[in-house]
C-alpha positions, 0 to 999 in steps of 0.5 A: 500500500501507498498512502497520502503524504499527510498519512505518512507523517501521522504514521511516522509520528507513532499513530497506529491507525490508517484510515481508508481515505488516506490510502493512495494506492494498493496492489490488490484487494485485501482480505480480512486480517491480512498483513498490509505493508505500507510504503512511503513515496520513496518506496521504502518500508513504512509500516505493517499492520492488520487489514480490515476491508470493511472498517474506516480504520483500514489498517491497524499498525503492528510495527513501524520503522525498519522492516521485520518479519511478522511470524510466530517468533515475532508474535511470541517475542512481542507478547513476552515484551508486553507482559514484562512491562507488568512484571513488577506492578502487582503481587499475590494480593492483586490477581486482577489486572490488564495484561495487554492494553490494545494500541498502547501496547502495540496490539491494536484493537485487542485487550487481554485481562487477567482475573485470577486463573481466567484470561479474558481476550476482548477484540474490538476489530474483526481483523484479529479473528483470522489470527484467533487460534494463534493468539490463544496458543500464545496466551496459553504458553504464558498461562498453561492450563488457565481458562481463556474467555472470548469477548467481542465488541458489538460491531464485530459479533455478527461477522465473528459468528457467521464467518468464524463460528465464534460468539461473545462469552465463548470459553476458548480453553479451560473448564466451563463457568458456573458463576462469576470469577473471584479475584483479588485486588489489593487483598480484597475479593471481588467477583467478575462476570467475565462472560456477560459483564461490562468491559471484560467483567470488571472496571479494572482501570479504576484501581488506583482511584479506589486505593486513594478512596481507601486512604481518604475514607476513615471515619467518613460517610460515603456516597458512591454514585453510579456505584455499579458493583460497589468497588469504591464502596468496598475500598471505603469500608476497608479504609474505615468508613462509618457508612457507605451508600451505593446508588445505581439505577441497576438492581443487578449491579447493586446485587453484585455490590452486596455479594462483593461485601459478603465476600469480604465480611471476614474483614473487621472494617468491612463487617463494621461498616453500614452498607446501604444500597439505593436503586434510582437514577443518580441525577434524579435522586441527587435532586430529590433528596437534598437533605442527605449529606455525606463526607465523601461523594464519589461520582463515576458515571458511564461515558456521557459522550460516546461520540464527538457530537455529544461532547458539549452536552457531556461537558454540561452534564459533568458540571451539573453532576458535580454541582449536585454532588457538592450540594450533598457534601458536608463541610470539610468533605471530599468530592471525587469526580471521574470521567471515562469519556474519550471525547471530553478532554481532561482539561475540559472535564476538570474545568467543568468540575472546578467551575461547579465548585466556584459557583457553589460559593464554597471555598475549595482546595484541589487535592489532585488529579489522576489519569490512567493506571499503569496497566492501562497506558494511553500512548496516543490521543484516542486512547486517553479517556480516564481522568479524575479530580479530588476537591475538598470543600469547606 
């Protein structure tokens, strides 16, 4: 393939995507999952990646720079190098973490998460499907005998089933599952619904913020809005919170939170914390219960901007949500506001929260802002989604 001059510059800068409208010439039609070799205007090797004839992202780059042979040995070394980056990040107290984070680790459109003795392989592009057997074999070499579960992005489920006879939640290797997988994070036990749950079964990316909440929670009453399965709440309880309230619209999520607390009831701090669950729309509940107040309010909604056209509305919604949270915060209380919307930049989000704090008329101190966890690196703009800000309000 040959590409436009602009695309050449973008690929040389390290961006891992080649869009269809940037292709100037290709020597023949490509098949799904084929290796596409890209040359520059001087006929020198530029990059190689996986081809997808049906995606606007026509090629997802595996390697750029000097030519290399992409064979079984290359894949094996590539995987070993990726896993080695995580080698010193976790001990036996944390058996749930990300092993491969897509483009940022040189595996575009592929994620691999560990949950104890289960590996969850999630694909976001159909270009990996022709290579699935080889990838499973490589993963098996690094985790002999462990279960491997396949998860598929919605946009590729049809082609996966019709052309490759693969379905979302299929167990590719290892014993069947009769329930959720139990794993450890910072010594706490959690369940992960690896077959049908959101993402790969749990929100592993918020680990560092959960640990920070544990450090801040002692003696406090805590509201965990958009609580999902209560990850922040369990950390708060373990950190010595007096009470935690899980607020979520999903009864299924709140039931999961109760089970996670039960998994850790042998821990005195968890057993001694009053755990309340409230099923309601978070925005409505915050508006309709003005008398409920807390010492620590956590706002971690799902993405409010799934596409660029929703960006402005999402920024407004984040500001409104922060204002509602501040209204429920006692003096000296802490607000943790987080966003996972890639279309809203960190500075746009932080500014929306800061402006809400200013408009509240209360004095506030910014404790810190955080971004991606070390096992979830974001090496280019489109991968940057997670951000959080901590404020103390008088």
